[in-house]
N, C-alpha and C positions, 0 to 999 in steps of 0.2 A: 160941871156938865159929866156925867161916870160913862166909858167909853164898855163897847160891852164884851163879855171874855172871847177872848181869839183862842181856837181850832187844838191850843198845845195846851191853854191853860182848862178847856173841857177835858185833856185827853183825849180826842179826837185825833186822827191821820188822814187824809185823801189817797184812796188804790189808786194809784200812775195807771193799774188796769183796767178798771172796771167805774171808776169815779165812784166808789162807795164810802162814807166816813166812816170810818170805822172804830171802832173804841178800846185804845191799847192798853185802858187798865186790864183790859178781860181776856184780847190775844194781841200781844203787842207785835207779835211776828210774821205775819200773815192775815190777809183779808178775808173777815169771816161770811166772804160772798162769794169771790170767788179761791182764794188759797194762796193768791198773788202775794207775795213779798213785802213789807209796808214798808216806805220808807216815808221820814219826815220831808227831808229832802228827796229831789235827784239824784244820787252817787254820782259822785267826782263831776257835778256835773260844766263847774268852768272847763275843770282840764279837756274832757270829752266836746266841750266845745270850741276850744280853741283846736282842738285836733283837727273834728273834723271843718274847722271851718276853714285852716291853711290848707289842706288837701283839695277843697272846692277852687281854693284859690293857684294852686300849683297845677289843675285841671285847665281850671280860664285861659291862660296863657297859651298851650296846645289851641284850645277850642278855636281862639281868635283869630291865630295864627296858620292852624293849618283848613286844609278848603274841606267846608262840608255837605257839598255838592257837586258833579259834573255834569251839564246842560251842554245834550248835544242836539243842535238846529239844521237841520239839511245836512246833514251832514260833515260839522263840522259841530267841533267841544272842544268845551272851556270848563276848568273847575273853579269853584268858589268861595272864597272865605264868606261868614257873616257879613262883613262891612261889604264888600265889593259887592253879596250880595242884596243887600241895602239898597246901594246906590243905581246897581241893575234896577230893580223895581222901580228908583225912585226915576230915572231915567227915561224906560218906558210906559212911566204913566202911574202904575201902581203905588202911588202913592202910601195908600192905603193898608198894602200887603209891605211895605219895605218899614212903614209907620209902627207897624203891631211886634215884624222882626225886630228894629232897634230897641222897643220897647222889653219885650221878654228877652233877648239876647244879653245883649249890651246895658240898657239902663238899671234892668232889677236885677239885677245881679252886680252891681255896684253897689247900686241901695244898701243888699245886705248884707253888704261886704263891709261897707263904712255903719250901717246900724250895728248891724254885731258884733262889731269892734269897739266902738262906745259902750254897751252895756260892758260886754268882756270888761274894758280896763275901767270903767268907775264901778263895778261893783267888785269888781281887787283892789280897788282903793278903798273900798268905803266911802264912797262918796255918798252926798245927804244933796246933790243937788238936783231939781226937779224929778223927783222921786215921781212922778201921779206920769208926770211928760213919760218920761224912759219905760216907761209900764203900755204905754198907747203906742211907742215905737214898737216894743216889741209884738202888739199884737200887729199892727201895721204890717213887721216884716214875718207876720203867719199866713196873712192874709194875704200880701203881692206871691206867697210863695206857691201859692194854687193857680196863678199863672206862667209858674215860672217854666213848662212845656210847651208851649203857643210857637216855639221856633222851629223845632220838632215836628208839631201839626202842620206848623206851615207850608214845609216841605214835603211833609206826605200830601199836602193838598196839593199845592202848585204838580208833586211829579204824577199826580192819578190824574187831573186837569189836562197836563200836555202828552199825557199818554192816548185820553181820550178822544184829542181834538186830534190828533197823529201829525203834531206837529213833531214829536221827535222823541227822546225821553231824558228823562232824572234821575240821576243815580246818587245813592249815599256816598258821600266821603268820609273819612276814619274822625275829621272834625267832628259830626256831630256825636259820633260816639263820645268823646270828653265834653260834650258842650252836654250828653245827660248825664253822665258822672259828675258834672259843675252842680247841675238841678240836684241829684240827690241825695249828698253831701253835703250843699246848702240846707236841703230841709232838714235832713238827719242833725244835722247843726242847731237849727232855730228849736227841735222837738226836744234837743238835750240841754239849751239853757233852761234856769229853774226861775225863774221872772218875779218870785216871791227874795230869793234873792237882794231885788233891789228894795224891799221894806227890810232888810234884816239890821236891827240896832249893832253897830258896829260894835260898839263894847264888851258883847260878850256871844255873838253865836257865828263870826265867821271865821270859816278853820279855814289852815291853806290849800283845800285844794277844794275848794267852794261848797262844804259841805257842811252845814250846820250842823251843830250838835243836841242831841238831844234836848 
C-alpha cells in the first residue's frame, strides 16, 4: 500500500507565524502571505528548548524555597512558601484550594520538566522508541502549560477575598515572581521544541543542533 507524499516531497513548508502551507519552490525564503521567514524545522530547536528548560529549573528552586505570600490575620503576620501554603489551606479545611495549588505549583512543573527531558534526550539519541506516544506526550505538555498560572491566580483571589471580608491582609512575596518566571520559561521551552524531530529519519536528517537539513 503506497503512502501519501510528504510535505517535503511536495515542496511545501508550513509558516510558523500564520500557518500557511507555502510552496518553497516559488519563494523559498519567506511566507507568501505574511512575509515571515520560512524554516522547514524550528531553528536550533533542541538548543533553545534545553536553555529555556534549564533556566526554568533554576528558577524552580527559589520559587519553592522563598515565601510566595505574607498573611496577616488580626495583627499577626507570617510568610508562606508554596508547600506551607498548601498545608495551611488543607489544615483549615480548604482542601480544594490546597489541591489546586499543589497541582499547579508542584505537580505540573515537575511533570513538564520530566516530559521535556524525556523528549529532548530521545530525540538527541535518534531513538525510534514509542514515537506516537511521545508525540501525544508533547501535546499533553502543551495542554497542561495553559493551567500553570493557577497558583498566581489563586493567591490573587484569596488576597481579594481576605480584604473583602476585612479579616486581614495578604501580600505577595518574592517567591511568586520566581514562580511566574518558571511558568514563562517552561512555556517557552515547550514552544521551542519541534515535535516533528520525533519522526525524523535518523540516517539522513538530524543535525547536531537539532535542525533538519533541507
